[in-house]
Wavefront OBJ file of the C-alpha trace (Angstrom):
o trace
v 0.000 0.000 0.000
v 1.576 3.326 -1.026
v 2.442 5.791 1.674
v 0.993 9.305 1.605
v 4.062 10.615 3.390
v 6.348 12.476 0.999
v 9.917 11.284 0.806
v 12.558 13.588 2.198
v 15.000 15.238 -0.218
v 17.798 13.206 1.400
v 15.953 9.919 0.745
v 15.275 10.893 -2.858
v 18.900 11.940 -3.379
v 20.190 8.644 -1.928
v 17.835 6.681 -4.163
v 18.919 8.576 -7.274
v 22.590 8.191 -6.354
v 22.135 4.456 -5.837
v 20.375 4.074 -9.193
v 23.105 6.078 -10.929
v 25.808 3.992 -9.256
v 24.127 0.748 -10.404
v 23.840 2.128 -13.926
v 27.495 3.202 -13.939
v 28.686 -0.219 -12.844
v 26.576 -1.896 -15.514
v 27.748 0.206 -18.447
v 31.419 -0.042 -17.493
v 31.511 -3.835 -17.211
v 32.374 -6.045 -20.152
v 29.654 -8.529 -20.992
v 31.909 -11.421 -19.980
v 32.206 -9.896 -16.488
v 28.442 -9.455 -16.300
v 27.820 -13.049 -17.367
v 30.373 -14.274 -14.803
v 28.867 -12.170 -12.006
v 25.330 -13.331 -12.715
v 26.461 -16.937 -13.128
v 28.283 -16.787 -9.789
v 25.402 -15.138 -7.933
v 22.284 -16.500 -9.622
v 23.562 -19.722 -11.148
v 24.070 -20.762 -14.726
v 20.515 -21.992 -15.359
v 18.810 -18.875 -14.012
v 21.216 -16.622 -15.905
v 20.394 -18.538 -19.088
v 16.690 -18.101 -18.387
v 17.181 -14.364 -17.824
v 19.048 -14.147 -21.143
v 16.175 -16.075 -22.739
v 18.357 -18.885 -24.078
v 17.944 -22.657 -23.837
v 21.562 -23.729 -23.289
v 22.888 -22.862 -19.800
v 26.420 -23.807 -20.904
v 26.340 -20.823 -23.239
v 26.483 -18.588 -20.156
v 29.810 -20.185 -19.235
v 31.137 -19.470 -22.713
v 30.079 -15.839 -22.382
v 31.653 -15.643 -18.911
v 34.962 -16.974 -20.213
v 34.924 -14.526 -23.116
v 34.844 -17.287 -25.749
v 31.675 -15.882 -27.316
v 29.387 -12.914 -26.849
v 25.621 -12.927 -26.513
v 23.239 -11.568 -29.097
v 22.135 -7.993 -28.437
v 18.765 -9.046 -26.961
v 20.441 -11.378 -24.482
v 23.072 -8.796 -23.616
v 20.341 -6.254 -22.923
v 18.640 -8.670 -20.529
v 21.912 -9.504 -18.762
v 22.792 -5.832 -18.333
v 19.311 -5.093 -16.996
v 19.576 -7.978 -14.534
v 22.953 -6.759 -13.298
v 21.748 -3.185 -12.920
v 18.718 -4.246 -10.882
v 20.810 -6.689 -8.833
v 23.355 -3.936 -8.069
v 20.610 -1.508 -7.053
v 19.100 -3.978 -4.582
v 22.504 -5.155 -3.324
v 23.582 -1.551 -2.703
v 20.532 -0.990 -0.500
v 20.535 -4.405 1.189
v 23.074 -7.196 0.663
v 24.006 -9.932 -1.803
v 21.609 -12.517 -0.394
v 18.650 -10.147 -0.341
v 19.375 -9.120 -3.938
v 19.391 -12.767 -4.994
v 16.173 -13.501 -3.123
v 14.546 -10.393 -4.586
v 15.445 -11.494 -8.125
v 13.974 -14.993 -7.772
v 11.024 -14.385 -5.453
v 7.444 -13.531 -6.334
v 6.989 -9.773 -6.501
v 3.594 -8.171 -5.862
v 4.467 -5.199 -8.090
v 5.077 -7.613 -10.967
v 1.809 -9.538 -10.623
v 3.546 -12.031 -8.331
v 6.088 -13.004 -10.960
v 9.809 -13.219 -10.216
v 11.838 -10.235 -11.460
v 14.269 -12.643 -13.169
v 11.418 -14.099 -15.230
v 10.085 -10.649 -16.062
v 13.496 -9.662 -17.420
v 13.540 -12.837 -19.511
v 10.125 -11.813 -20.842
v 11.505 -8.424 -21.864
v 9.893 -6.421 -19.052
v 13.118 -4.755 -17.920
v 11.555 -1.361 -17.239
v 8.825 -2.893 -15.043
v 11.499 -4.670 -13.015
v 13.530 -1.486 -12.563
v 10.413 0.375 -11.387
v 9.741 -2.405 -8.872
v 13.382 -2.382 -7.714
v 13.369 1.371 -7.174
v 10.099 1.107 -5.245
v 11.637 -1.622 -3.069
v 14.761 0.417 -2.404
v 12.635 3.483 -1.633
v 10.639 1.435 0.865
v 7.478 1.347 -1.203
l 1 2 3 4 5 6 7 8 9 10 11 12 13 14 15 16 17 18 19 20 21 22 23 24 25 26 27 28 29 30 31 32 33 34 35 36 37 38 39 40 41 42 43 44 45 46 47 48 49 50 51 52 53 54 55 56 57 58 59 60 61 62 63 64 65 66 67 68 69 70 71 72 73 74 75 76 77 78 79 80 81 82 83 84 85 86 87 88 89 90 91 92 93 94 95 96 97 98 99 100 101 102 103 104 105 106 107 108 109 110 111 112 113 114 115 116 117 118 119 120 121 122 123 124 125 126 127 128 129 130 131 132 133 134 135
């Protein structure tokens, strides 16, 4: 249930700074680093599902730098990392992982990871920002 209490300028500034930091990390990382990070923290199968591919071993090839994903898969991986970083910055690694795989009421009780796989990256980012902002 949304709060009627306005957020303080400090809270808004922290939220914006956190979102900008997550974005900065995401755009500076090579796709092999992103694939490796997601594989290490979410597992190879879930990372493959996020990227919307059928072969989980392909994630390992991306992580090692042997191949690169198609643009659509790269977009999904970058979105997943950005959201993960935003949540992790506000909470911790384990909460970020749980947030990515758990049912989310702002996403019609779907897991954010599945929503990213379905191409709903913006919806997931909105839900992540609401979570970080305490909404």
